[in-house]
N, C-alpha and C positions, 0 to 999 in steps of 0.2 A: 593111973588111967591108961586105957588101951592105946590112945593116940600118942602117949609118951614112951611106949616100949621102944627100945633102941632101933630095930630095923624099920619100924613104922615112922618114928620121929625123923630118922635120917632120910627116908623117902620123902616125907612131907617137906623137910628143909630143902632137899634137892629139887622138889617140885616148885617151890617158891623161887629158887635161884634159876631154874629153867625158864619160868614165866618172866622173871625180871630180865634175863638174858634176851629172850624173844622181844620184849619191849625195847630194850636198848638197840638191838639189831634193826627193829622196824623203823627207828628214826633214820638210820643210814640207808636202809633198803626198804622203803615204804611199799614198793610194788612186788617185792619178792615174797613168794609163798614159803612160809616156814612152819615147822611143826617140831614137837619135842616129845620126849618120853623119859620119865624119871624112875630111878630105882635107888636102893640104899647106898650104892657106891658112886652115884653121880647121875648123869643124864645124857641123852642124845639130842642133838639138834639136826633136823633134816632140812636141807635147803641148800641151794647153790650160792653159797657165800664162802669167801676164803677162810681157811682155818684160822689164820691170824686174827681175822675180824671176830670170829667166834670167841677166841681166847680173850681178846681185848674187851669184848662185850660182857663176858662172864665175870671178868675181874671188876669191871665198872659196876655191874649189877650187884655183885657181892658187897662192894663198897656202899652203894646206895641203900641196900637193905639194912646194912649195919647203921647207916645214918637215919634210919627210921622210915624210909620210903616203902611202907607196907603195901600200898596200893599196887606196887609193881608185882606183888605175888599173885595178883588176881588177873586173869587173862580171859578175854571174851571167847577165844577159840578153844578153851579148855574142855577136855572130855567130860569133866564134872558137869559143866553147863549142858552139854549135849545129853548126857545120861539122865540128868534131872528132868530135862524137857521131855525126853522120850518116855521115861518111866511115869511121870505125872500125867501127861496127856494120854498116854496109852492106858493107864490104869483107870482114869476117869471115864474114858470112852468104853472100855471093857465093862466097867460097873453098870453102865446104862444098857449095854447089849446082852449081858450075861443071862438075864431072865427070859429072853425071847425064845420061844419054842419052835418057831417056824421062820421060813425065809420072809414071809410077809411081815411077821412080827419084828424081825430085824430091820426090814426096810422102813417100817413105820417109826422105829426108834432111831434110825440113822441120823436125822437132823439133831436130835437131842444128844446123841453120841458125839457128833461134830461140835456142838455147843459146849459140852463138857470138856472135850479135848482142848478147845480154845481157852476155856477157863484154866485148865492145866498148863497150857502154854504161857498164859499171862502170869500165873503164880510162879512158874519156874524162872521167870526173868530175874526176880530178886533172890530167889532161893538158891540158884546155882552159884552166884558169887558169894552168898552167905556161907554155903557149904565149903567153898574153896577157902575162905578166910578162916573158918573154924575147924574144918575137918581135913581137907586134902592137901593143904599147904601150911607151912609154919614159917612166917616171915622173920622170926627171931632165930637167926642162923647160928648163934652161939660162936664157937671157935672154928667153924667150918673153914677149910682151906681148899683151894683148887690145886690139885696135885699135878694134873696133866690134861692137855687138850690135844686130841689127835684125830685125824681123818681115818675113818674105818670103812671097809667095804670098797667095792669098785662099781662103776656104772655111771649113768647120767646124773643121778641124784647124789649130791654130796651128803654124807652122814658123818657127823662130828661127835666124838665121845668126850665128854667133860667128866673127869674123875675127881671126886672130892673126898675129903676125910674130915671127920669131926673130932 
């Protein structure tokens, strides 16, 4: 299956570990804005938290995923949720507006387009996490190991790189 190809599977596992790490960090830093980005060799955590805390959180997150805490692989702030919402709401609104031949026609259809966009918004709420669980993350991390955690870049925003190996 496509989702099990090596680079894709590694990215999905790192995405799950990234989310779990963000969940663990959120317990200690509930008001801190954090973000992440995953790739086949690990992930980045963006946010002003100490590097040692990121390392500790990543190790704890990996342990929790191995213990079966699959819900940690799903995160409300994930780009999958945002993309699902935008794509579904936008497509449904476009579907309503696409046949209008004039500005007046578009104006008359606008309330229906908004209504369809709201339907898309409402459908996306369960669809985004469903897609995370089945497509964009893989909570079964296998033999993944955390190789290194380091701070990268300079500036006001801390960027931490977590390097993993499967």
